[in-house]
C-alpha positions in Angstrom: 56.5 -9.1 104.6 59.4 -7.2 105.9 59.4 -5.2 109.2 60.8 -1.7 109.4 61.9 0.3 112.4 63.4 3.6 113.4 64.5 5.0 116.7 64.0 8.6 117.8 65.1 9.9 121.2 65.2 6.4 122.6 61.8 5.4 121.3 61.7 2.8 118.6 58.8 2.8 116.1 58.0 -0.4 114.2 56.1 -0.9 111.0 54.9 -4.3 110.0 54.6 -3.9 106.3 55.6 -1.6 103.4 51.9 -0.7 103.2 51.9 0.5 106.8 55.2 2.3 106.5 54.1 4.2 103.4 50.9 5.3 105.1 52.5 6.4 108.3 55.2 8.3 106.4 52.6 10.3 104.4 52.3 14.0 105.3 49.1 14.5 107.4 45.8 14.6 105.5 42.2 14.0 106.6 41.5 11.1 104.3 44.2 8.9 105.9 42.9 9.8 109.4 39.4 8.8 108.2 40.8 5.5 106.9 42.7 4.8 110.2 46.1 4.5 108.5 47.7 7.8 109.3 50.6 8.2 111.8 49.4 8.8 115.4 51.8 11.7 116.0 54.3 13.9 114.3 57.0 11.8 115.9 55.7 8.5 114.4 55.4 10.2 111.0 59.0 11.4 111.2 60.2 7.9 112.2 58.3 6.4 109.3 59.8 8.9 106.9 63.3 8.1 108.2 62.7 4.3 107.9 61.2 4.7 104.4 64.2 6.7 103.3 66.3 3.6 104.0 64.2 1.1 102.0 66.0 -0.1 98.9 64.1 0.6 95.7 64.4 -3.1 94.8 62.2 -3.9 97.8 59.2 -2.4 96.0 59.5 -5.2 93.4 59.5 -7.8 96.1 56.7 -6.6 98.4 53.5 -5.1 96.9 51.0 -3.0 98.8 48.1 -4.8 97.3 48.5 -8.6 96.6 49.3 -9.5 93.0 46.7 -12.2 92.9 43.9 -9.8 94.0 44.4 -6.7 91.9 44.9 -6.2 88.2 46.5 -2.8 88.8 49.2 -4.5 90.8 49.7 -7.1 88.0 49.9 -4.3 85.4 52.6 -2.4 87.5 54.7 -5.5 88.1 54.3 -7.1 84.7 55.1 -3.9 82.8 58.1 -2.9 84.9 61.1 -2.1 82.7 64.2 -3.5 84.4 66.6 -1.9 81.9 65.2 1.6 82.5 65.4 0.9 86.3 69.0 -0.2 86.2 70.7 3.2 86.7 68.9 3.7 90.1 68.4 0.1 91.1 71.2 0.3 93.7 69.6 3.2 95.5 67.3 3.5 98.5 64.3 5.8 98.6 66.4 8.5 100.2 69.2 7.9 97.7 66.7 8.4 94.9 65.6 11.7 96.4 69.3 12.9 96.4 69.8 11.7 92.8 66.7 13.4 91.6 67.8 16.7 93.1 71.3 16.4 91.6 72.6 17.4 88.2 72.6 13.8 86.8 68.8 13.9 86.8 68.1 16.0 83.7 65.3 16.0 81.2 66.8 13.1 79.2 67.8 10.8 82.0 64.4 11.3 83.7 62.5 10.5 80.5 64.5 7.3 80.2 64.0 6.4 83.9 60.2 6.7 83.9 59.3 3.2 82.7 61.7 1.8 85.4 59.9 3.3 88.3 56.8 1.8 89.9 54.1 4.1 91.2 54.9 3.0 94.7 58.6 4.1 94.3 57.4 7.5 93.1 54.9 7.8 95.9 57.6 6.8 98.5 60.1 9.4 97.4 57.5 12.1 97.3 56.7 11.5 101.0 60.2 12.5 102.1 60.4 15.6 99.9 59.7 19.2 100.7 57.5 21.5 98.6 60.6 23.0 96.9 61.9 19.5 96.1 58.6 18.6 94.4 58.8 21.7 92.3 62.5 21.5 91.5 62.4 18.0 90.2 59.1 18.3 88.4 60.2 21.3 86.4 63.1 19.2 85.0 60.7 16.8 83.4 58.7 17.3 80.2 56.1 14.9 79.0 55.1 15.8 75.5 51.9 14.5 73.8 50.2 15.3 70.6 46.7 15.1 69.0 45.8 18.3 67.1 48.4 20.3 68.9 51.4 19.7 71.1 51.2 19.6 74.9 53.9 19.7 77.5 56.7 21.6 75.8 59.0 23.7 78.0 57.8 27.2 78.5 54.2 26.3 77.7 51.2 25.9 79.9 47.8 25.0 78.4 44.3 25.2 79.6 41.2 23.1 79.4 38.3 25.3 78.5 35.4 24.0 80.6 32.1 25.6 79.4 29.8 23.5 81.6 26.1 24.5 81.8 23.5 23.1 84.2 21.1 22.2 81.4 23.6 21.7 78.6 22.1 24.7 76.9 23.9 25.2 73.5 23.8 29.0 73.7 25.2 29.1 77.3 28.0 26.6 76.3 28.8 28.6 73.2 29.0 31.9 75.1 31.5 30.3 77.6 33.6 28.9 74.7 33.7 32.3 73.0 34.7 34.0 76.3 37.4 31.5 76.9 38.9 31.6 73.4 39.1 35.4 73.6 41.3 35.0 76.7 43.6 32.5 75.0 42.1 29.5 76.7 41.3 26.1 75.2 44.5 24.7 73.8 44.5 21.6 76.0 40.9 20.9 75.0 37.4 22.2 75.1 35.9 19.7 77.5 32.3 19.6 78.7 31.0 17.7 81.8 27.5 16.9 80.5 24.5 17.6 82.8 22.8 14.5 81.4 24.3 11.3 80.2 21.9 10.3 77.5 23.4 9.3 74.2 21.4 11.9 72.4 22.8 14.7 74.6 26.3 13.4 74.3 26.1 13.2 70.5 24.7 16.7 70.3 27.5 18.1 72.4 30.1 16.3 70.4 28.7 17.6 67.1 28.4 21.1 68.5 32.1 21.2 69.6 33.3 19.7 66.4 31.3 22.3 64.4 33.0 25.1 66.3 36.5 23.6 66.0 36.0 23.0 62.2 34.3 26.3 61.4 37.0 28.4 63.0 39.8 26.0 62.2 41.0 25.9 65.9 44.0 23.6 66.4 42.5 22.0 69.5 40.5 18.9 70.6 37.2 18.3 72.2 36.0 16.0 74.9 32.6 15.2 76.4 33.3 13.6 79.8 31.0 10.7 79.6 31.7 7.1 80.6 34.1 5.3 78.4 31.4 2.8 77.3 29.3 5.7 76.2 32.2 7.0 74.2 32.5 3.7 72.5 28.8 3.7 71.7 29.1 7.3 70.3 32.0 6.2 68.1 29.9 3.3 66.8 27.2 5.7 65.9 29.6 7.9 64.0 29.9 10.8 66.4 32.9 13.2 65.9 34.7 12.2 69.1 38.3 13.4 69.7 39.4 12.4 73.2 38.1 9.4 75.1 37.5 10.2 78.7 37.4 8.1 81.9 37.8 8.6 85.7 40.3 6.1 87.0 41.7 5.0 90.3 44.6 3.0 91.7 43.0 -0.3 92.6 40.9 -2.8 90.6 38.1 -2.5 93.1 38.0 1.3 92.9 38.0 1.2 89.1 35.1 -1.4 89.3 33.2 1.2 91.3 33.6 3.5 88.2 32.3 0.7 86.0 35.6 0.1 84.3 38.5 -2.4 84.0 41.7 -2.5 82.1 40.0 -4.4 79.4 37.3 -1.8 79.0 39.8 1.0 79.0 41.7 -0.9 76.2 38.5 -1.1 74.2 37.9 2.6 74.5 41.5 3.3 73.5 41.3 1.2 70.4 37.9 2.7 69.5 39.4 6.2 69.7 42.4 5.2 67.6 40.1 3.8 64.9 38.8 7.3 64.1 42.2 8.6 63.2 41.2 12.2 64.1 44.5 13.4 65.4 46.6 15.6 63.0 49.8 15.9 65.1 49.7 12.6 66.9 47.5 9.9 68.4 47.6 10.5 72.1 43.8 10.5 72.7 42.9 9.3 76.2 41.9 11.8 78.8 41.9 10.6 82.4 40.8 12.2 85.6 42.0 11.1 89.1 41.9 12.4 92.7 43.3 11.5 96.1 40.6 9.8 98.1 38.7 8.2 95.2 39.7 4.6 96.3 38.9 5.4 99.9 35.5 6.9 99.0 34.6 3.6 97.3 35.9 1.5 100.3 38.4 0.0 97.8 41.8 1.2 99.2 42.9 -2.1 100.8 44.4 -0.1 103.7 46.7 1.8 101.4 47.1 5.5 102.0 45.3 7.8 99.5 48.4 9.3 98.0 49.9 5.9 97.1 46.5 4.8 95.7 46.5 8.0 93.6 50.0 7.4 92.2 49.0 3.9 91.3 46.3 5.4 89.1 49.1 7.0 87.1 50.4 3.6 86.5 47.1 2.7 84.9 47.1 6.0 82.9 50.5 5.6 81.3 49.6 2.2 79.9 47.2 3.9 77.5 49.5 6.7 76.2 47.2 9.5 77.4 47.0 13.0 75.9 46.3 14.5 79.3 45.8 13.3 82.9 44.1 15.6 85.3 44.3 15.4 89.1 41.1 17.1 90.3 42.9 17.7 93.5 40.4 19.4 95.9 37.1 18.2 94.3 36.3 15.2 96.5 36.1 17.3 99.6 37.5 18.0 103.0 36.9 14.5 104.2 40.0 13.6 102.1 42.0 16.9 101.9 40.8 19.1 104.7 42.2 22.5 104.0 44.3 24.7 101.7 47.6 23.4 103.1 46.6 19.8 102.4 45.3 20.6 98.9 48.5 22.5 98.0 50.7 19.6 99.1 48.6 17.0 97.4 48.5 18.9 94.1 52.3 19.2 94.0 52.7 15.5 95.0 50.4 14.4 92.2 52.1 16.5 89.6 55.6 15.4 90.7 54.6 11.7 90.8 52.8 11.8 87.5 55.7 13.5 85.7 58.2 11.1 87.3 56.3 8.2 85.9 56.1 9.7 82.4 52.5 10.9 82.6 51.4 14.2 81.0 50.0 15.8 84.2 47.6 18.7 84.6 45.7 19.8 87.6 42.2 21.1 88.3 43.3 23.6 91.0 40.1 23.5 93.0 38.2 23.2 96.2 34.6 22.7 97.4 32.7 25.3 99.3 32.7 23.3 102.5 36.5 22.9 102.6 38.8 25.1 104.7 40.3 26.7 101.6 39.9 29.8 99.5 41.0 31.4 96.3 44.3 32.6 97.9 45.2 29.0 98.4 44.4 28.3 94.8 46.6 31.2 93.7 49.4 29.7 95.7 49.0 26.3 94.2 48.6 27.8 90.7 51.9 29.7 91.0 53.8 26.7 92.3 52.4 24.3 89.6 53.2 26.9 86.9 56.8 27.1 88.2 56.9 23.3 88.4 56.0 22.9 84.7 52.4 21.8 84.8 51.1 20.7 81.4 47.7 22.3 81.8 45.2 23.9 84.2 41.5 24.6 84.0 39.8 27.7 82.5 36.3 28.3 83.7 34.2 31.5 83.6 34.7 33.4 86.9 36.4 30.4 88.6 33.0 29.1 89.5 31.6 26.0 87.8 27.8 26.6 87.7 27.0 22.9 86.9 29.4 21.1 89.2 29.3 23.7 92.0 32.9 24.0 92.9 35.7 26.7 92.7 38.6 26.3 90.3 40.7 28.5 88.1 39.4 31.1 85.7 40.4 32.4 82.2 42.0 35.3 84.0 44.0 33.1 86.3 45.7 31.5 83.2 46.6 35.0 82.0 48.1 35.8 85.3 50.3 32.6 85.4 51.4 33.1 81.8 52.3 36.7 82.3 54.1 36.3 85.6 56.0 33.1 84.7 56.6 33.8 81.0 54.5 30.8 79.8 52.7 30.5 76.5 50.0 28.4 74.9 50.6 25.3 72.7 52.5 26.5 69.6 49.8 25.5 67.1 47.2 27.2 69.2 49.4 30.3 69.6 49.7 30.6 65.9 45.9 30.5 65.6 45.4 33.1 68.3 47.7 35.4 66.4 46.0 34.8 63.1 42.7 35.6 64.7 44.2 38.8 66.3 43.3 37.5 69.7 46.9 37.8 70.6 49.5 40.1 69.0 53.1 41.0 69.5 53.8 44.0 71.8 57.2 44.8 73.1 58.5 41.3 72.4 55.6 39.7 74.3 52.3 38.3 73.2 49.3 40.4 74.5 45.6 40.1 74.2 44.0 42.1 71.3 41.8 45.0 72.1 39.1 44.3 69.5 36.7 41.4 68.9 38.0 39.3 66.0 35.8 39.8 62.9 35.1 36.0 62.7 33.5 36.0 66.1 31.3 39.1 65.7 28.6 37.2 63.9 28.6 34.4 66.5 28.3 36.9 69.3 25.4 38.7 67.6 23.7 35.3 67.2 24.1 34.6 71.0 22.7 38.0 71.9 
């Protein structure tokens, strides 16, 4: 392993490995202090960032942060690296990559071609020496477009996952939330339920319910029940109408094992989903959720800082051509991201790194009630991510998930971001909203309709 050093005001700081250098260069967050890998002072952090900026990108192909022999995620990253895609930046250092990304040569086309040539550790490294505005500026250049029943990720579009969770999986309660969300133009990324129980009967019933709603009203969207990938495989084998295959993933083999998955199991889920051929616009069908701190919480981080571990999860995700990837940024709690400042920074890092690696990134802009954060912090992150070109955010009644007990973004928050930033829904979904008179043209802009669509009146009467 190489040694790295940098001198500030006569004091020389030394770092014995790339893993240590990456950790010490990371902007301060509670999870890295908890793990004992964070810089001991702002001066040490600045020295590490300066040293990291001088590391050649080629070095990341020579020294890995988790041994190749011990970790299948490392093997995936190294074995799938595209040397030809890497060639245009192979002569650069981490600092040189930052300068190149901020320059005019880094446009939508060149960044799309570059993505397979970057390892997650390269992306994580450059993010550590970037300001907030750098993360926003570069990310908004990048579009990662995916398709299933509609098209996600187009420029000028921002989608929402309608999350109609219910503490007892009550069909009427779920249906009421779905109706409410659709009337506010939410649900084009997906209608996705976190089930309160993980029984196969409950999962199948929810899948059938969502499919019935989508088919009855001819909604160009997709459904997902967020159960374990092996349960999705079993549901497919039973003939359930499953659209997207879900799984939480992390950036190390051991952390994924704590979720009960491996690359082999994920491949089986991917192939099972493909076998159904339910997509009408494309066959991107995996839905992954991630979060900074997941590897540390499983004691499976190998001394790697939590942001680098998170970015390695995107290396796993892109291998399976996902429809969407969701960083649930503030959900794990203040032990890992202590306050609004840390959550905001982490959300922008995740989005930037995912997009740089060619992953269709969304974000659950959220916090738990015991974190030092509030809805003002979420408004700030929402506005920054909307500006940065986020593929999708969450849409939940009143911003308060009554089943998972955390605070996130509401149907109204999506309206705010779309109105202020001039963003629209997925094109196929937008056409449906207009046909249903949920949206209509007004002064050259799309506005919510004033009346309940006739097709929904009977459903509302039934719920009442």
